[in-house]
Every structure is written in structure tokens, then in C-alpha cells.
MARLO-828714 format. One record per residue: residue number from 1; residue in one letter; x, y, z of N, C-alpha, C in turn. Coordinates in pm, whole numbers, padded with zeros to 5 digits, always signed. Layout:
N
i	aa	n.X	n.Y	n.Z	ca.X	ca.Y	ca.Z	c.X	c.Y	c.Z
NUM	A	X	Y	Z	X	Y	Z	X	Y	Z
...
This chain:
310
i	aa	n.X	n.Y	n.Z	ca.X	ca.Y	ca.Z	c.X	c.Y	c.Z
1	M	-06753	-01172	-08119	-06613	-01201	-08149	-06568	-01113	-08266
2	S	-06440	-01078	-08270	-06392	-00988	-08373	-06268	-01046	-08439
3	S	-06243	-01002	-08563	-06125	-01046	-08635	-06010	-00952	-08602
4	I	-05905	-01006	-08540	-05794	-00923	-08496	-05721	-00861	-08614
5	S	-05723	-00927	-08727	-05650	-00877	-08844	-05705	-00742	-08892
6	E	-05827	-00709	-08851	-05888	-00584	-08893	-05836	-00464	-08814
7	F	-05766	-00489	-08705	-05728	-00382	-08614	-05577	-00357	-08614
8	R	-05541	-00235	-08581	-05400	-00201	-08566	-05358	-00219	-08421
9	L	-05237	-00267	-08403	-05185	-00291	-08269	-05050	-00220	-08254
10	P	-05010	-00188	-08131	-04881	-00120	-08111	-04763	-00209	-08148
11	N	-04647	-00146	-08170	-04528	-00222	-08208	-04408	-00189	-08119
12	L	-04436	-00128	-08004	-04331	-00093	-07908	-04386	-00112	-07767
13	F	-04311	-00183	-07683	-04358	-00209	-07547	-04246	-00184	-07446
14	L	-04285	-00123	-07334	-04200	-00111	-07215	-04261	-00201	-07109
15	P	-04222	-00328	-07103	-04287	-00421	-07010	-04237	-00413	-06866
16	G	-04152	-00324	-06833	-04106	-00314	-06694	-03962	-00266	-06688
17	A	-03909	-00271	-06566	-03970	-00325	-06445	-04046	-00213	-06370
18	A	-04148	-00254	-06295	-04226	-00158	-06218	-04138	-00083	-06117
19	K	-04172	+00043	-06092	-04099	+00129	-05997	-03952	+00143	-06037
20	S	-03928	+00151	-06167	-03790	+00163	-06217	-03774	+00275	-06319
21	G	-03874	+00361	-06330	-03864	+00473	-06423	-03944	+00455	-06551
22	T	-04033	+00355	-06557	-04109	+00333	-06680	-04201	+00452	-06713
23	S	-04257	+00517	-06610	-04344	+00632	-06636	-04267	+00745	-06703
24	S	-04146	+00770	-06657	-04064	+00877	-06715	-04023	+00843	-06858
25	I	-03978	+00719	-06880	-03937	+00678	-07015	-04057	+00683	-07110
26	H	-04172	+00638	-07063	-04295	+00644	-07143	-04322	+00788	-07189
27	E	-04315	+00880	-07096	-04342	+01021	-07127	-04239	+01078	-07223
28	L	-04112	+01043	-07203	-04006	+01097	-07287	-04010	+01038	-07429
29	L	-04041	+00910	-07440	-04055	+00851	-07573	-04168	+00917	-07651
30	D	-04274	+00951	-07580	-04390	+01014	-07644	-04356	+01152	-07699
31	A	-04250	+01214	-07647	-04209	+01346	-07694	-04139	+01341	-07830
32	H	-04100	+01221	-07873	-04033	+01208	-08003	-04137	+01219	-08115
33	P	-04107	+01292	-08221	-04207	+01311	-08328	-04247	+01185	-08402
34	E	-04170	+01076	-08388	-04204	+00953	-08460	-04256	+00844	-08367
35	I	-04286	+00882	-08242	-04339	+00784	-08146	-04469	+00835	-08085
36	N	-04567	+00749	-08080	-04695	+00780	-08015	-04720	+00676	-07905
37	M	-04707	+00720	-07779	-04731	+00631	-07667	-04876	+00643	-07620
38	S	-04929	+00536	-07565	-05070	+00531	-07524	-05103	+00638	-07421
39	T	-05224	+00692	-07426	-05266	+00795	-07331	-05282	+00736	-07191
40	N	-05322	+00610	-07182	-05322	+00538	-07056	-05195	+00454	-07055
41	K	-05101	+00485	-06965	-04970	+00421	-06968	-04980	+00269	-06953
42	E	-05066	+00220	-06866	-05069	+00077	-06834	-05207	+00015	-06856
43	P	-05248	-00002	-06981	-05380	-00064	-07004	-05384	-00214	-06975
44	H	-05269	-00283	-06983	-05261	-00427	-06960	-05356	-00507	-07050
45	F	-05395	-00448	-07160	-05494	-00508	-07248	-05446	-00642	-07305
46	L	-05320	-00649	-07345	-05270	-00769	-07414	-05236	-00883	-07320
47	A	-05256	-00862	-07190	-05230	-00968	-07093	-05355	-01014	-07021
48	S	-05464	-00941	-07037	-05584	-00971	-06958	-05653	-01099	-07006
49	K	-05654	-01120	-07139	-05711	-01243	-07195	-05666	-01257	-07339
50	K	-05703	-01365	-07404	-05666	-01385	-07544	-05735	-01281	-07630
51	L	-05665	-01232	-07732	-05721	-01124	-07814	-05852	-01162	-07882
52	E	-05863	-01288	-07923	-05985	-01329	-07993	-06107	-01332	-07899
53	E	-06085	-01319	-07770	-06197	-01318	-07674	-06253	-01177	-07653
54	Y	-06185	-01077	-07706	-06233	-00940	-07690	-06342	-00907	-07791
55	S	-06432	-00821	-07751	-06534	-00771	-07843	-06475	-00659	-07928
56	T	-06543	-00626	-08037	-06499	-00515	-08121	-06497	-00386	-08041
57	E	-06595	-00367	-07954	-06601	-00246	-07871	-06478	-00236	-07780
58	E	-06438	-00348	-07721	-06323	-00348	-07631	-06194	-00317	-07707
59	I	-06181	-00374	-07825	-06060	-00349	-07905	-06058	-00204	-07953
60	N	-06174	-00151	-07991	-06182	-00011	-08031	-06143	+00082	-07917
61	A	-06183	+00046	-07795	-06147	+00128	-07678	-05996	+00126	-07657
62	Y	-05934	+00009	-07676	-05788	+00000	-07663	-05720	+00082	-07772
63	Q	-05769	+00068	-07896	-05711	+00145	-08005	-05725	+00295	-07984
64	G	-05828	+00333	-07910	-05851	+00475	-07882	-05743	+00537	-07795
65	L	-05657	+00453	-07737	-05546	+00505	-07656	-05431	+00555	-07743
66	F	-05438	+00528	-07875	-05331	+00564	-07967	-05383	+00655	-08077
67	N	-05292	+00729	-08136	-05327	+00815	-08250	-05286	+00743	-08378
68	F	-05372	+00655	-08426	-05342	+00579	-08547	-05371	+00658	-08675
69	K	-05434	+00775	-08659	-05465	+00857	-08777	-05340	+00922	-08834
70	K	-05242	+00947	-08746	-05117	+01008	-08789	-05012	+00901	-08813
71	Q	-04923	+00924	-08909	-04822	+00826	-08945	-04702	+00833	-08850
72	F	-04705	+00758	-08742	-04591	+00742	-08653	-04519	+00613	-08690
73	K	-04388	+00610	-08665	-04314	+00487	-08688	-04345	+00385	-08578
74	Y	-04367	+00436	-08456	-04396	+00348	-08343	-04518	+00397	-08266
75	H	-04602	+00301	-08232	-04709	+00321	-08134	-04675	+00228	-08017
76	G	-04672	+00282	-07895	-04625	+00200	-07784	-04705	+00217	-07657
77	E	-04684	+00123	-07566	-04743	+00134	-07432	-04652	+00066	-07331
78	S	-04685	+00084	-07202	-04590	+00049	-07095	-04656	-00025	-06979
79	S	-04727	-00131	-07009	-04789	-00211	-06904	-04684	-00300	-06838
80	T	-04650	-00269	-06713	-04540	-00343	-06648	-04574	-00489	-06623
81	G	-04703	-00522	-06617	-04741	-00661	-06599	-04702	-00749	-06717
82	Y	-04677	-00689	-06834	-04637	-00766	-06951	-04506	-00841	-06929
83	F	-04424	-00793	-06837	-04298	-00860	-06804	-04326	-01001	-06752
84	Y	-04439	-01019	-06684	-04464	-01142	-06607	-04581	-01226	-06657
85	F	-04682	-01165	-06718	-04805	-01236	-06752	-04790	-01311	-06885
86	Q	-04821	-01440	-06883	-04800	-01526	-06999	-04888	-01489	-07117
87	N	-05010	-01441	-07093	-05099	-01407	-07203	-05038	-01306	-07299
88	F	-04955	-01216	-07246	-04894	-01114	-07331	-04808	-01178	-07439
89	K	-04717	-01263	-07399	-04628	-01327	-07497	-04708	-01417	-07592
90	A	-04808	-01485	-07541	-04890	-01572	-07625	-04966	-01491	-07730
91	N	-05022	-01377	-07691	-05093	-01292	-07786	-05001	-01238	-07894
92	L	-04880	-01201	-07856	-04785	-01149	-07954	-04745	-01258	-08053
93	K	-04717	-01378	-08003	-04675	-01486	-08091	-04787	-01527	-08187
94	T	-04911	-01513	-08141	-05026	-01558	-08222	-05070	-01454	-08323
95	H	-05069	-01325	-08284	-05137	-01224	-08364	-05047	-01118	-08426
96	F	-04920	-01114	-08392	-04833	-01012	-08448	-04752	-01070	-08563
97	K	-04772	-01014	-08683	-04699	-01062	-08800	-04552	-01019	-08793
98	T	-04529	-00899	-08743	-04393	-00847	-08727	-04363	-00833	-08579
99	E	-04250	-00884	-08537	-04215	-00880	-08396	-04195	-00736	-08349
100	P	-04256	-00697	-08238	-04240	-00560	-08189	-04104	-00540	-08122
101	K	-04078	-00415	-08081	-03958	-00382	-08006	-03993	-00378	-07857
102	F	-03896	-00420	-07773	-03915	-00420	-07628	-03803	-00338	-07564
103	I	-03841	-00250	-07474	-03745	-00175	-07394	-03773	-00205	-07247
104	F	-03674	-00261	-07178	-03685	-00288	-07035	-03593	-00192	-06961
105	I	-03647	-00128	-06858	-03561	-00049	-06770	-03558	-00120	-06634
106	L	-03439	-00160	-06593	-03421	-00241	-06472	-03351	-00158	-06365
107	R	-03390	-00184	-06242	-03334	-00114	-06126	-03280	-00217	-06029
108	N	-03175	-00182	-05955	-03127	-00272	-05851	-03248	-00337	-05783
109	P	-03260	-00471	-05787	-03382	-00535	-05738	-03410	-00509	-05590
110	I	-03307	-00482	-05513	-03328	-00450	-05371	-03400	-00317	-05359
111	D	-03352	-00217	-05432	-03415	-00085	-05428	-03554	-00087	-05492
112	R	-03567	-00167	-05600	-03698	-00176	-05665	-03803	-00235	-05570
113	T	-03764	-00340	-05500	-03856	-00406	-05406	-03900	-00310	-05297
114	Y	-03805	-00236	-05242	-03841	-00144	-05133	-03927	-00029	-05186
115	S	-03898	+00019	-05305	-03979	+00124	-05365	-04121	+00077	-05391
116	H	-04134	-00046	-05441	-04266	-00106	-05465	-04343	-00118	-05333
117	F	-04275	-00166	-05231	-04336	-00183	-05099	-04384	-00049	-05041
118	T	-04299	+00053	-05046	-04339	+00183	-04990	-04449	+00248	-05073
119	Y	-04447	+00223	-05204	-04553	+00275	-05290	-04689	+00217	-05251
120	V	-04693	+00085	-05235	-04820	+00020	-05199	-04863	+00063	-05059
121	K	-04767	+00081	-04970	-04798	+00131	-04836	-04858	+00270	-04842
122	S	-04804	+00355	-04930	-04853	+00492	-04944	-04997	+00496	-04995
123	L	-05039	+00390	-05065	-05176	+00381	-05115	-05273	+00327	-05011
124	G	-05221	+00290	-04896	-05307	+00232	-04792	-05338	+00087	-04815
125	S	-05259	+00019	-04900	-05289	-00119	-04939	-05193	-00221	-04878
126	E	-05105	-00178	-04789	-05011	-00270	-04726	-04999	-00240	-04577
127	D	-05028	-00342	-04494	-05020	-00326	-04348	-04904	-00404	-04289
128	A	-04851	-00502	-04362	-04744	-00588	-04309	-04610	-00514	-04311
129	D	-04514	-00566	-04234	-04379	-00511	-04244	-04313	-00568	-04369
130	L	-04194	-00516	-04402	-04130	-00549	-04529	-04112	-00699	-04549
131	R	-04053	-00767	-04453	-04021	-00909	-04474	-04147	-00994	-04488
132	A	-04245	-00967	-04404	-04370	-01044	-04414	-04439	-01018	-04547
133	A	-04435	-00892	-04591	-04500	-00856	-04718	-04431	-00925	-04835
134	V	-04298	-00925	-04837	-04222	-00986	-04947	-04245	-01137	-04952
135	L	-04253	-01201	-04836	-04266	-01347	-04831	-04409	-01396	-04846
136	E	-04505	-01306	-04845	-04646	-01347	-04845	-04679	-01438	-04962
137	N	-04634	-01400	-05083	-04664	-01483	-05201	-04541	-01489	-05292
138	H	-04423	-01501	-05231	-04300	-01484	-05308	-04272	-01598	-05406
139	Q	-04338	-01712	-05391	-04317	-01823	-05485	-04429	-01835	-05588
140	Q	-04523	-01742	-05583	-04639	-01746	-05673	-04614	-01659	-05795
141	N	-04624	-01716	-05914	-04607	-01637	-06036	-04720	-01536	-06050
142	P	-04687	-01412	-06083	-04792	-01309	-06094	-04886	-01338	-06211
143	E	-05014	-01310	-06191	-05115	-01324	-06294	-05211	-01204	-06285
144	P	-05279	-01170	-06395	-05374	-01059	-06391	-05481	-01075	-06283
145	E	-05513	-01202	-06251	-05617	-01228	-06149	-05573	-01185	-06009
146	D	-05443	-01157	-05991	-05394	-01112	-05860	-05424	-00965	-05834
147	M	-05478	-00896	-05933	-05505	-00753	-05919	-05604	-00728	-05806
148	L	-05566	-00641	-05715	-05654	-00603	-05605	-05761	-00507	-05656
149	P	-05870	-00486	-05579	-05976	-00395	-05623	-05926	-00253	-05653
150	E	-05816	-00212	-05588	-05759	-00079	-05614	-05661	-00081	-05730
151	H	-05661	-00190	-05808	-05585	-00204	-05933	-05434	-00201	-05911
152	I	-05386	-00273	-05812	-05243	-00293	-05791	-05219	-00440	-05761
153	I	-05093	-00483	-05780	-05051	-00618	-05745	-04936	-00608	-05646
154	K	-04936	-00693	-05543	-04840	-00679	-05434	-04730	-00787	-05435
155	N	-04704	-00847	-05551	-04603	-00952	-05554	-04464	-00891	-05569
156	Y	-04409	-00842	-05458	-04283	-00767	-05462	-04165	-00853	-05508
157	H	-04159	-00978	-05462	-04044	-01063	-05489	-04035	-01103	-05636
158	Q	-04143	-01157	-05691	-04141	-01203	-05830	-04115	-01088	-05927
159	Y	-04164	-00970	-05893	-04145	-00854	-05981	-03998	-00813	-05989
160	S	-03913	-00862	-05899	-03771	-00829	-05900	-03684	-00942	-05954
161	L	-03744	-01050	-05999	-03666	-01163	-06053	-03642	-01142	-06203
162	Y	-03556	-01049	-06236	-03534	-01011	-06374	-03479	-01126	-06459
163	G	-03386	-01202	-06404	-03329	-01312	-06479	-03434	-01413	-06519
164	K	-03518	-01449	-06426	-03624	-01547	-06451	-03717	-01502	-06563
165	W	-03763	-01379	-06557	-03865	-01334	-06651	-03807	-01288	-06783
166	L	-03688	-01228	-06779	-03627	-01182	-06904	-03585	-01301	-06991
167	E	-03545	-01410	-06927	-03507	-01531	-07002	-03620	-01576	-07094
168	K	-03744	-01563	-07049	-03858	-01605	-07129	-03871	-01519	-07255
169	F	-03838	-01390	-07245	-03841	-01304	-07363	-03729	-01340	-07460
170	Y	-03612	-01372	-07406	-03500	-01409	-07493	-03528	-01541	-07566
171	I	-03607	-01627	-07504	-03643	-01754	-07568	-03749	-01732	-07676
172	E	-03848	-01650	-07646	-03964	-01631	-07734	-03937	-01534	-07849
173	F	-03847	-01435	-07827	-03830	-01328	-07925	-03682	-01310	-07962
174	D	-03660	-01244	-08073	-03524	-01219	-08120	-03457	-01117	-08028
175	P	-03343	-01150	-07969	-03273	-01057	-07878	-03242	-00922	-07941
176	K	-03233	-00916	-08075	-03205	-00787	-08140	-03321	-00689	-08124
177	N	-03437	-00739	-08087	-03554	-00654	-08065	-03573	-00619	-07917
178	I	-03475	-00654	-07835	-03483	-00630	-07690	-03373	-00533	-07649
179	K	-03411	-00425	-07582	-03316	-00326	-07531	-03326	-00318	-07380
180	L	-03212	-00325	-07312	-03208	-00312	-07167	-03151	-00177	-07128
181	L	-03218	-00110	-07036	-03169	+00015	-06976	-03156	-00006	-06826
182	L	-03074	+00074	-06762	-03065	+00073	-06617	-03122	+00202	-06560
183	F	-03204	+00188	-06459	-03259	+00303	-06388	-03148	+00394	-06339
184	E	-03041	+00334	-06290	-02931	+00411	-06234	-02861	+00495	-06341
185	D	-02848	+00441	-06463	-02792	+00518	-06574	-02886	+00632	-06613
186	F	-03014	+00602	-06617	-03113	+00703	-06653	-03113	+00818	-06552
187	K	-03098	+00786	-06426	-03096	+00889	-06322	-02973	+00978	-06336
188	E	-02858	+00920	-06368	-02733	+00996	-06379	-02719	+01066	-06514
189	H	-02762	+00998	-06621	-02742	+01051	-06756	-02872	+01034	-06836
190	P	-02975	+01110	-06805	-03106	+01089	-06869	-03106	+01107	-07021
191	L	-03038	+01209	-07071	-03040	+01233	-07216	-02970	+01121	-07292
192	E	-02854	+01079	-07245	-02781	+00972	-07312	-02861	+00842	-07308
193	T	-02926	+00813	-07195	-03006	+00691	-07183	-03125	+00696	-07278
194	L	-03188	+00813	-07287	-03301	+00828	-07379	-03256	+00811	-07524
195	N	-03143	+00868	-07557	-03093	+00855	-07695	-03051	+00712	-07727
196	E	-03014	+00635	-07626	-02991	+00492	-07648	-03117	+00426	-07703
197	C	-03231	+00466	-07649	-03360	+00412	-07697	-03381	+00449	-07843
198	F	-03353	+00575	-07877	-03377	+00619	-08014	-03282	+00551	-08112
199	R	-03158	+00529	-08071	-03066	+00457	-08158	-03113	+00313	-08179
200	F	-03162	+00251	-08073	-03216	+00115	-08081	-03334	+00110	-08177
201	L	-03413	+00216	-08180	-03533	+00221	-08265	-03504	+00282	-08403
202	N	-03376	+00313	-08429	-03336	+00375	-08556	-03409	+00507	-08582
203	L	-03414	+00589	-08478	-03476	+00720	-08486	-03372	+00829	-08457
204	S	-03405	+00950	-08495	-03315	+01063	-08466	-03307	+01086	-08315
205	E	-03192	+01135	-08270	-03171	+01160	-08128	-03222	+01298	-08088
206	M	-03238	+01321	-07958	-03279	+01451	-07905	-03159	+01526	-07851
207	N	-03169	+01658	-07850	-03061	+01742	-07798	-03081	+01781	-07652
208	E	-03203	+01766	-07604	-03231	+01799	-07464	-03348	+01716	-07414
209	I	-03356	+01707	-07282	-03464	+01630	-07217	-03585	+01720	-07199
210	P	-03702	+01679	-07249	-03823	+01758	-07223	-03859	+01758	-07075
211	L	-03938	+01855	-07033	-03981	+01864	-06893	-04072	+01746	-06861
212	L	-04040	+01678	-06750	-04117	+01560	-06710	-04230	+01598	-06616
213	H	-04342	+01526	-06630	-04455	+01546	-06539	-04488	+01419	-06461
214	S	-04406	+01314	-06477	-04435	+01187	-06411	-04436	+01203	-06260
215	N	-04531	+01136	-06195	-04549	+01154	-06051	-04454	+01065	-05971
216	K	-04421	+01110	-05850	-04340	+01033	-05759	-04427	+00982	-05644
217	T	-04377	+00881	-05573	-04451	+00828	-05459	-04458	+00932	-05349
218	V	-04579	+00962	-05303	-04598	+01053	-05190	-04690	+00987	-05090
219	Q	-04688	+01037	-04968	-04775	+00984	-04864	-04894	+01078	-04844
220	T	-05011	+01019	-04828	-05130	+01096	-04797	-05159	+01088	-04647
221	K	-05228	+01187	-04597	-05267	+01186	-04455	-05368	+01075	-04427
222	Y	-05438	+01032	-04530	-05547	+00937	-04510	-05534	+00819	-04609
223	P	-05434	+00733	-04591	-05410	+00626	-04689	-05527	+00529	-04703
224	K	-05595	+00496	-04594	-05706	+00402	-04603	-05825	+00463	-04678
225	T	-05848	+00592	-04657	-05953	+00661	-04732	-05917	+00666	-04880
226	F	-05789	+00689	-04908	-05742	+00694	-05046	-05764	+00559	-05115
227	R	-05737	+00450	-05043	-05759	+00317	-05099	-05906	+00295	-05132
228	K	-05994	+00333	-05040	-06138	+00316	-05062	-06185	+00399	-05181
229	L	-06128	+00518	-05197	-06166	+00604	-05309	-06125	+00541	-05442
230	R	-06004	+00483	-05446	-05960	+00415	-05568	-06050	+00297	-05603
231	I	-06087	+00221	-05501	-06176	+00107	-05525	-06310	+00155	-05578
232	L	-06360	+00265	-05520	-06490	+00319	-05560	-06490	+00368	-05703
233	T	-06383	+00437	-05743	-06381	+00500	-05875	-06332	+00409	-05987
234	L	-06255	+00305	-05954	-06194	+00222	-06058	-06273	+00094	-06087
235	N	-06382	+00070	-06014	-06457	-00054	-06031	-06606	-00026	-06049
236	K	-06676	-00125	-06104	-06820	-00113	-06121	-06889	-00129	-05987
237	N	-06976	-00037	-05954	-07053	-00040	-05828	-07171	+00054	-05842
238	R	-07247	+00071	-05735	-07366	+00155	-05741	-07331	+00300	-05779
239	F	-07217	+00348	-05726	-07174	+00485	-05755	-07147	+00503	-05904
240	T	-07071	+00411	-05964	-07038	+00424	-06106	-07161	+00402	-06193
241	D	-07256	+00319	-06145	-07381	+00299	-06220	-07461	+00429	-06228
242	I	-07459	+00506	-06120	-07529	+00634	-06119	-07458	+00735	-06208
243	V	-07325	+00741	-06194	-07245	+00839	-06268	-07259	+00821	-06419
244	K	-07270	+00695	-06465	-07273	+00672	-06609	-07397	+00731	-06676
245	H	-07499	+00760	-06598	-07620	+00821	-06654	-07603	+00971	-06676
246	F	-07501	+01029	-06617	-07482	+01174	-06625	-07363	+01216	-06711
247	F	-07266	+01124	-06729	-07146	+01160	-06803	-07119	+01057	-06912
248	P	-07075	+01100	-07030	-07044	+01005	-07138	-06925	+00917	-07104
249	K	-06916	+00801	-07172	-06812	+00703	-07143	-06672	+00761	-07158
250	K	-06650	+00841	-07264	-06517	+00899	-07287	-06474	+00987	-07171
251	F	-06569	+01064	-07118	-06541	+01151	-07004	-06509	+01068	-06880
252	R	-06587	+00962	-06856	-06566	+00879	-06737	-06430	+00812	-06742
253	R	-06390	+00762	-06860	-06259	+00697	-06874	-06146	+00792	-06839
254	K	-06160	+00916	-06883	-06053	+01014	-06865	-06039	+01056	-06720
255	Y	-06149	+01067	-06648	-06145	+01130	-06517	-06159	+01035	-06397
256	K	-06182	+00907	-06419	-06200	+00820	-06303	-06071	+00806	-06222
257	K	-05954	+00804	-06291	-05828	+00801	-06218	-05793	+00941	-06166
258	R	-05837	+01042	-06235	-05805	+01179	-06197	-05864	+01213	-06060
259	I	-05978	+01154	-06026	-06041	+01182	-05897	-05949	+01147	-05782
260	S	-05889	+01027	-05787	-05799	+00986	-05679	-05671	+01068	-05680
261	E	-05626	+01111	-05799	-05506	+01196	-05808	-05529	+01330	-05739
262	V	-05646	+01387	-05759	-05680	+01515	-05695	-05683	+01499	-05543
263	F	-05741	+01388	-05496	-05744	+01362	-05352	-05603	+01351	-05297
264	L	-05515	+01281	-05370	-05378	+01264	-05325	-05305	+01397	-05314
265	I	-05323	+01481	-05414	-05259	+01614	-05412	-05310	+01696	-05295
266	A	-05440	+01688	-05268	-05501	+01769	-05162	-05462	+01722	-05023
267	T	-05425	+01594	-05009	-05399	+01539	-04874	-05256	+01492	-04856
268	K	-05168	+01522	-04951	-05031	+01470	-04941	-04955	+01539	-04827
269	T	-04856	+01470	-04776	-04772	+01522	-04669	-04628	+01533	-04719
270	N	-04544	+01594	-04639	-04402	+01604	-04673	-04322	+01489	-04612
271	K	-04391	+01395	-04550	-04324	+01281	-04487	-04262	+01191	-04593
272	T	-04150	+01133	-04562	-04086	+01036	-04650	-04066	+00905	-04574
273	F	-04056	+00798	-04648	-04032	+00668	-04584	-03885	+00658	-04542
274	P	-03856	+00587	-04434	-03716	+00573	-04390	-03635	+00495	-04493
275	K	-03504	+00518	-04495	-03417	+00441	-04583	-03419	+00294	-04544
276	L	-03396	+00210	-04640	-03388	+00067	-04614	-03267	+00039	-04524
277	N	-03289	-00030	-04413	-03176	-00055	-04322	-03087	-00167	-04376
278	E	-02965	-00174	-04324	-02865	-00267	-04377	-02902	-00414	-04356
279	N	-02968	-00445	-04246	-03009	-00584	-04222	-03110	-00630	-04326
280	D	-03209	-00544	-04355	-03308	-00579	-04456	-03246	-00581	-04595
281	R	-03151	-00493	-04617	-03082	-00491	-04746	-03007	-00623	-04770
282	K	-02938	-00670	-04669	-02866	-00798	-04679	-02965	-00913	-04698
283	W	-03076	-00907	-04627	-03178	-01012	-04639	-03232	-01017	-04782
284	L	-03258	-00902	-04843	-03307	-00898	-04981	-03198	-00944	-05079
285	Y	-03073	-00909	-05050	-02963	-00955	-05134	-02961	-01108	-05143
286	D	-02980	-01173	-05031	-02980	-01320	-05029	-03095	-01377	-05112
287	L	-03206	-01305	-05117	-03320	-01350	-05198	-03292	-01340	-05347
288	Y	-03212	-01242	-05388	-03197	-01211	-05530	-03064	-01251	-05591
289	K	-02966	-01291	-05512	-02831	-01312	-05566	-02827	-01418	-05676
290	E	-02903	-01525	-05662	-02901	-01631	-05764	-02965	-01582	-05894
291	D	-03071	-01507	-05883	-03137	-01456	-06003	-03050	-01355	-06075
292	I	-02977	-01272	-06000	-02888	-01175	-06064	-02773	-01246	-06135
293	A	-02726	-01355	-06078	-02624	-01436	-06146	-02679	-01487	-06280
294	K	-02805	-01531	-06280	-02871	-01576	-06404	-02880	-01460	-06503
295	L	-02917	-01343	-06454	-02933	-01225	-06539	-02800	-01189	-06606
296	K	-02691	-01193	-06530	-02559	-01161	-06585	-02519	-01261	-06694
297	T	-02545	-01388	-06671	-02514	-01491	-06770	-02599	-01473	-06895
298	L	-02726	-01443	-06875	-02821	-01428	-06986	-02785	-01313	-07077
299	T	-02748	-01200	-07018	-02728	-01077	-07095	-02582	-01050	-07128
300	G	-02489	-01111	-07054	-02348	-01081	-07072	-02308	-00947	-07016
301	L	-02394	-00885	-06937	-02367	-00754	-06878	-02324	-00770	-06733
302	S	-02250	-00670	-06683	-02195	-00680	-06547	-02286	-00621	-06440
303	F	-02373	-00527	-06479	-02460	-00457	-06384	-02377	-00400	-06267
304	S	-02265	-00341	-06302	-02170	-00291	-06201	-02229	-00174	-06119
305	K	-02332	-00108	-06173	-02395	+00001	-06097	-02469	-00053	-05974
306	W	-02501	-00181	-05975	-02571	-00242	-05862	-02463	-00295	-05766
307	K	-02417	-00206	-05680	-02300	-00236	-05595	-02322	-00358	-05505
308	D	-02447	-00383	-05467	-02475	-00501	-05383	-02430	-00630	-05451
309	F	-02437	-00633	-05585	-02414	-00757	-05658	-02284	-00754	-05739
310	D	-02205	-00648	-05723	-02085	-00633	-05803	-01970	-00712	-05741
């Protein structure tokens, strides 16, 4: 057991929403001279279990994702599961002396759901059609234990209930420490949206957008093989037991995800998923309309860019 007070923890979080531009915002925030974002975008460390249950070695590994040797105003990370997993809020309330800053980037929940669905399909981890997939566990609150062996969660419906989950943050934390962005604004006006973040954080603004390297959803020729490769490289098994005897831990951490990325690049196709049809769009609207009404009341915002709900 370790004393948490001995360790430094981040003070900036992008808890979601998934498939809404968090990877791009994470990368762009890291380009600011006063912000240091984690090298692993989604460690989910603060939601996996209570902090006092971690060993010193585990906490040191988490701290190794940040550059604490240099004086940054903010150290941050972007685990999208933090939006939904209760352990995250509990750990913050218990162990953080100063409340951190939260930046949420939200996307029309209909488009977010379909993007999440096609993403999981592209990984070879979804065989059901859209409606069956969305309804499979739509009333089940997401938890870290829902993580599949390939390190993804398929709860499409709950991940789009922004009103439900954001309300919990407004109850637990000071709203002045919460910033909301829209994916649609970021897509149309990336520099202005990014500078909104810097103004919220009381930092200097940027004059131009740095070149982004964040990946987009692509289809591989062999999705099932890709899924098996992710399971093989991301989990403990006979293969990883052998590899650990030949490569140091730091090297293995850095390259275990890189292996599947190389496979994806080598086998990707130019195929794209079809657009969401109007019947399915209306069906998803009916699922989310009550939650969006809650979101509008909670935030006082109109979300007029989301034409389905305007």
C-alpha cells in the first residue's frame, strides 16, 4: 500500500465524450507550452480502483505518463471512461486537495452513437446490426469491468446520455471548473474552440492550429484478425510472458499498442461505412430526446448545432 499524498496527480481532465474529438483536443492542448498531457491518452487509472489500493509501482507507472520534472501549469489526461465510472469522481473527492479542471467535448448523440458503433465494427468487435447493438445493454451503467479483452467498451447508448452523466459532475464539482465544447464547433472553427479552452484555463491563446496526427476510424481487410491481435498484445498470456524476457518493461509499454497500429496501417482499405439512414436516425432521436432536454436545462445552452434536437 502507498501514501497518495507522496505522489503528484494531474489537474486537468478531458472525460469525454468518446468519438467526439477528444484525441484531437488532447493533442492540441499538449502543444501549449504550459500544458503537459499524458503520453498514453486514456490510462483510465483513476477509475479502475480506489487510489489507496494501488501499489507504489503502479502509481509510479501512472506518473511516468507525465513530465512532472518540468514546471507546467497543467498536467492532464483524457480517459473517456471518467465521464461514466463512479470510481473517478470518488477518487477525486477523496484525494484531490484542489479541484481539477474538466473539459468535455460533446457531439450530437445520434452521430456519436453511430461513430462509436462503426468504430467498434471496424475493430472486428461488433457483429450485430445498429439497433440490436445499441439495445444490448442500453440500461446498464458502464463500469470498468465491462472492458472487453481488446480494451474497448460497447455501451453505445449510455455513452451518449450527456445530461444524465454531466449532472453528476455539476453536483459533485464547482461548475466554474467545468468547460463544455461542441464537436461541431471544433470542426468548423478549430482555433477559436481551442482558444476557448485556453481562456478557461487562464492561459495565453494560440495564433494557429498545430498539425494534428490523431487517427481516424478506418476499416481493415481482416477485422477479426485485428481483434485477435489486440487481445494478444494488450493482455497477459503466453506470448507476453515470453516477450517480457527479451524486452524491458518501458519498451513493452510503448510498443504493445503500436503493433496493432502497424497491422491496421498495412491492411487498411479505402472503404467507408454507409451514412446513417433516416429511419435509424429518427429511432436514435427518440432514445435521446429526453436526455437532451435534461442537458439543455442543466447547462442553459441551446445546442442549436444539433439540428435533430433544435
